[in-house]
C-alpha positions as CSV (number, residue, x, y, z in Angstrom):
1,M,0.1,-0.1,0.0
2,D,3.3,2.3,0.8
3,G,3.3,5.0,-2.4
4,Q,-0.9,5.5,-3.0
5,V,-1.2,9.3,-3.3
6,A,-4.9,10.7,-4.6
7,Q,-5.2,14.5,-4.9
8,H,-7.8,16.8,-4.1
9,G,-9.2,19.3,-6.5
10,S,-8.4,21.7,-3.5
11,G,-4.1,20.5,-3.7
12,I,-4.3,18.7,-0.7
13,E,-2.7,14.9,-1.4
14,L,-4.0,12.4,0.7
15,R,-1.6,9.2,0.3
16,V,-1.2,5.8,2.9
17,A,1.8,6.2,5.3
18,G,4.6,4.4,4.7
19,E,8.3,3.6,7.0
20,A,9.5,6.5,6.1
21,D,6.6,8.6,7.3
22,V,6.5,7.2,11.2
23,E,8.1,10.4,12.6
24,A,5.2,12.5,11.4
25,A,2.4,9.4,12.2
26,A,3.9,9.7,15.4
27,A,3.6,13.1,15.9
28,L,-0.1,13.3,14.8
29,F,-1.0,10.0,17.2
30,R,0.8,11.6,20.2
31,G,-1.3,14.7,19.3
32,Y,-4.3,12.7,19.5
33,L,-3.6,11.2,23.0
34,D,-3.0,14.1,24.6
35,F,-5.8,15.7,23.1
36,Y,-8.0,12.9,25.2
37,E,-5.4,12.9,27.8
38,V,-4.2,9.4,27.5
39,E,-0.9,9.1,30.1
40,V,1.4,6.5,28.2
41,A,4.2,5.8,30.5
42,D,7.0,5.0,27.8
43,P,6.8,8.4,26.0
44,D,8.9,6.2,23.0
45,R,6.1,4.1,23.0
46,P,3.0,5.5,20.6
47,R,6.1,6.3,18.0
48,A,7.2,2.0,18.5
49,F,3.4,1.0,18.1
50,L,2.9,2.7,14.6
51,A,6.4,1.8,13.9
52,E,5.3,-1.7,14.1
53,R,2.1,-1.4,12.9
54,I,3.6,0.4,9.5
55,A,6.2,-2.4,8.8
56,K,3.8,-5.0,9.6
57,D,1.1,-3.5,7.2
58,E,-1.4,-4.4,10.4
59,S,-2.7,-0.7,9.7
60,L,-4.3,1.8,7.3
61,I,-2.7,5.2,8.1
62,L,-3.5,8.2,5.9
63,L,-1.7,11.4,5.1
64,A,-2.8,14.5,4.1
65,D,-0.4,17.1,2.9
66,A,-1.8,20.5,1.7
67,P,0.0,22.6,0.0
68,G,2.2,24.7,1.9
69,G,2.0,22.9,5.1
70,G,3.1,20.2,6.8
71,P,1.1,16.7,6.6
72,G,-2.0,16.1,8.7
73,G,-4.0,12.8,9.7
């Protein structure tokens, strides 16, 4: 699935996250956990969790790249 990209009329690119996107996906995931006030004992665990899911192709994680901005999920 890695590498699939769809373009929206507004210039937003929607793509499936791959191993190269772990840092960006982890930052978004961390924001999700913070928003819902989820306390994580090991601060590296959310990144490791996502890296493992992506490497094993066990999750479909979508990232949206907006023109002039970074990825969003």
